[in-house]
C-alpha positions as CSV (number, residue, x, y, z in Angstrom):
1,M,-19.8,-7.2,-8.8
2,R,-17.4,-9.0,-6.5
3,L,-14.6,-7.2,-4.6
4,V,-12.1,-9.4,-2.8
5,V,-9.8,-7.9,-0.1
6,V,-6.5,-9.7,0.7
7,S,-5.2,-8.6,4.1
8,A,-1.8,-9.8,5.3
9,G,-1.9,-8.3,8.8
10,L,-0.5,-10.5,11.5
11,S,-1.9,-8.9,14.7
12,V,-5.4,-8.5,16.0
13,P,-6.5,-5.8,15.7
14,S,-4.4,-4.9,12.7
15,S,-3.7,-1.6,11.1
16,T,-3.3,-3.5,7.8
17,R,-6.8,-4.8,8.1
18,L,-8.1,-1.4,9.1
19,L,-6.6,0.2,5.9
20,A,-8.0,-2.7,3.8
21,D,-11.5,-2.2,5.3
22,R,-11.4,1.6,4.7
23,L,-10.3,1.0,1.1
24,A,-13.1,-1.5,0.5
25,A,-15.8,0.8,2.1
26,A,-14.7,3.7,-0.1
27,T,-14.7,1.5,-3.2
28,V,-18.1,0.0,-2.5
29,G,-19.4,3.5,-2.0
30,R,-18.7,4.2,-5.6
31,A,-19.3,0.8,-7.2
32,P,-21.7,-1.4,-5.2
33,A,-20.2,-4.8,-4.8
34,E,-20.2,-7.9,-2.6
35,V,-17.1,-7.8,-0.5
36,Q,-15.1,-10.9,0.7
37,V,-12.1,-10.6,2.9
38,V,-9.2,-13.1,2.8
39,E,-7.1,-13.0,6.0
40,V,-3.8,-14.5,4.9
41,R,-2.6,-15.2,8.4
42,D,-5.4,-17.8,8.8
43,L,-4.1,-19.6,5.7
44,A,-0.4,-19.8,6.6
45,V,-0.3,-23.5,7.2
46,E,-2.1,-24.4,4.0
47,I,0.1,-22.0,2.0
48,A,3.2,-23.8,3.3
49,H,1.7,-27.2,2.4
50,T,0.9,-26.0,-1.1
51,F,4.7,-25.6,-1.7
52,T,5.5,-29.1,-0.4
53,N,2.7,-31.1,-2.0
54,G,1.6,-28.9,-4.9
55,F,-2.1,-28.8,-3.9
56,P,-3.9,-26.0,-1.9
57,G,-6.0,-27.1,1.1
58,R,-9.8,-26.5,1.1
59,N,-9.7,-23.1,2.7
60,L,-6.8,-21.9,0.5
61,A,-8.5,-23.2,-2.6
62,A,-11.6,-21.3,-1.7
63,A,-9.6,-18.1,-1.3
64,F,-7.9,-18.7,-4.6
65,D,-11.3,-19.2,-6.3
66,A,-12.6,-16.0,-4.8
67,V,-9.6,-14.0,-6.0
68,A,-9.8,-15.5,-9.5
69,A,-13.6,-14.7,-9.8
70,A,-13.4,-11.2,-8.4
71,D,-14.1,-8.1,-10.5
72,G,-11.6,-6.2,-8.4
73,L,-9.0,-6.8,-5.8
74,I,-7.6,-4.8,-2.9
75,V,-4.3,-6.1,-1.4
76,V,-2.7,-4.7,1.7
77,T,0.5,-5.9,3.4
78,P,2.5,-4.7,6.4
79,V,6.1,-3.7,5.6
80,F,9.0,-5.8,6.8
81,S,12.6,-5.0,5.9
82,A,11.4,-2.4,3.3
83,S,9.3,-4.9,1.4
84,Y,6.0,-6.8,1.6
85,S,5.7,-9.6,4.2
86,G,6.9,-13.1,3.3
87,L,3.4,-14.5,4.0
88,F,1.8,-12.0,1.6
89,K,4.2,-12.9,-1.1
90,S,3.8,-16.6,-0.4
91,F,0.0,-16.3,-0.9
92,F,0.4,-14.9,-4.4
93,D,3.3,-17.3,-5.2
94,A,1.0,-20.3,-4.3
95,L,-1.8,-18.7,-6.3
96,S,0.4,-18.4,-9.4
97,V,1.5,-22.1,-9.0
98,T,-2.1,-23.2,-9.1
99,D,-3.3,-20.7,-11.8
100,E,-0.7,-18.5,-13.3
101,D,-3.3,-16.4,-15.1
102,A,-5.6,-15.9,-12.1
103,L,-4.9,-12.1,-11.9
104,A,-4.5,-11.5,-15.7
105,G,-6.4,-8.3,-16.5
106,K,-7.8,-7.9,-13.0
107,P,-8.0,-4.4,-11.5
108,V,-5.9,-4.3,-8.3
109,L,-5.5,-1.6,-5.7
110,I,-2.3,-1.9,-3.7
111,G,-1.8,-0.7,-0.1
112,A,0.7,-1.1,2.7
113,T,1.2,-0.1,6.3
114,G,4.4,0.6,8.3
115,G,5.8,2.3,11.3
116,T,7.5,5.1,9.3
117,A,6.8,7.1,6.2
118,R,10.3,6.2,4.9
119,H,8.9,2.8,3.7
120,S,6.2,4.4,1.4
121,L,8.3,3.6,-1.7
122,V,7.4,-0.1,-1.1
123,L,4.3,0.5,-3.2
124,D,6.3,1.3,-6.3
125,H,9.5,-0.7,-5.7
126,A,7.9,-4.0,-4.6
127,L,4.1,-4.2,-4.9
128,R,3.6,-2.6,-8.3
129,P,6.2,-4.8,-10.0
130,L,4.9,-7.9,-8.4
131,F,1.3,-7.4,-9.7
132,A,2.5,-6.2,-13.1
133,Y,4.4,-9.5,-13.3
134,L,1.2,-11.3,-12.4
135,K,-0.5,-9.5,-15.4
136,A,-2.9,-7.5,-13.2
137,V,-4.0,-3.9,-13.9
138,V,-2.7,-1.9,-10.9
139,V,-4.6,1.4,-10.3
140,P,-2.4,4.5,-10.5
141,T,-2.8,5.5,-6.8
142,G,-1.4,3.2,-4.1
143,V,-2.1,3.9,-0.5
144,Y,0.6,3.7,2.2
145,A,-0.3,4.4,5.8
146,A,2.4,5.0,8.4
147,S,1.7,5.2,12.1
148,E,1.5,9.0,12.0
149,D,-0.9,9.0,9.1
150,W,-3.9,7.6,11.1
151,G,-6.1,10.6,12.0
152,A,-3.9,13.0,10.1
153,E,-4.8,14.9,6.9
154,G,-4.0,13.3,3.6
155,L,-4.8,9.7,4.2
156,D,-8.5,10.1,3.6
157,G,-7.9,11.8,0.3
158,R,-5.5,9.1,-0.9
159,I,-8.1,6.4,0.1
160,E,-10.9,8.2,-1.8
161,R,-8.8,8.7,-4.9
162,A,-7.5,5.1,-5.1
163,A,-11.0,3.8,-4.4
164,G,-12.4,5.9,-7.2
165,E,-9.8,4.5,-9.6
166,L,-10.6,0.9,-8.7
167,A,-14.3,1.5,-8.8
168,G,-14.0,3.0,-12.3
169,L,-12.0,0.0,-13.6
170,M,-14.4,-2.5,-12.0
171,A,-17.5,-0.8,-13.4
172,G,-15.9,-0.6,-16.9
173,L,-14.9,-4.3,-16.9
174,S,-18.3,-5.4,-15.6
175,G,-20.0,-3.4,-18.4
176,E,-17.8,-5.0,-21.0
177,L,-18.4,-8.5,-19.7
178,S,-22.2,-8.1,-19.5
179,G,-22.6,-6.3,-22.8
180,G,-20.0,-8.3,-24.7
181,L,-16.7,-7.1,-26.0
182,S,-17.1,-5.1,-29.2
183,A,-14.4,-5.0,-31.8
184,A,-12.3,-1.8,-31.7
185,P,-12.8,0.4,-34.7
186,E,-10.0,0.5,-37.2
187,P,-7.7,3.5,-36.9
188,A,-8.0,6.1,-39.6
189,G,-5.7,5.3,-42.5
190,K,-5.1,1.7,-41.4
191,P,-5.5,-0.8,-44.2
192,A,-8.6,-3.1,-43.9
193,G,-8.1,-6.6,-42.6
194,D,-4.6,-7.9,-42.8
195,A,-3.5,-5.8,-45.8
196,F,-0.7,-4.0,-44.0
197,E,1.9,-2.2,-46.2
198,V,5.3,-3.7,-45.6
199,V,8.2,-1.3,-46.0
200,P,11.7,-2.8,-46.3
201,F,14.1,-1.8,-43.5
202,E,16.6,-0.6,-46.1
203,E,14.1,2.0,-47.4
204,R,13.5,3.2,-43.9
205,L,17.2,3.7,-43.3
206,A,17.5,5.5,-46.6
207,A,14.8,8.0,-45.6
208,L,16.9,9.0,-42.6
209,R,20.0,9.9,-44.6
210,P,20.6,13.6,-45.2
211,A,19.8,14.8,-48.7
212,G,22.8,15.5,-51.0
């Protein structure tokens, strides 16, 4: 399996990259996979050019290919002004311009770092809607790490839980792709084939009226 990590940290060393690496290590510990890291800051110029000329540069195109071919994705961004960084958003905007279905059905683990725990809602207010719009399957547990979380209790548990969820989705998807997608069984009581019973709307309304 292939796991791609997209890190939007700007500094070196970066707490964003540190969180991304820990999430990747925990995931690979459950579902062995080849890991590739995409450092968005190294692609900033090519991302900008993509919006002006419509074509990704060589390095950016390679990153897009890796993301599209991945069995699972870990994305981590620093928080600026209570949301994801502009560079992080621009990477996925440029990806959707070149291939709007690149993330369709792909398991994604979301993470973020910030200076205060007050920004932890960025996971559900910004990141989760973004990747839902891109048709990805976002794992239930997102991981936010504030400055005070490093070395404190709680962060390790969130990392392990989120990694387990991503590993489970990756393993399930890989099994379906290798074994072939089997048709789901027909629910009990469901007419065979396309022979669905059509009930007129007026009859449904009549059934709701009180008797007498």
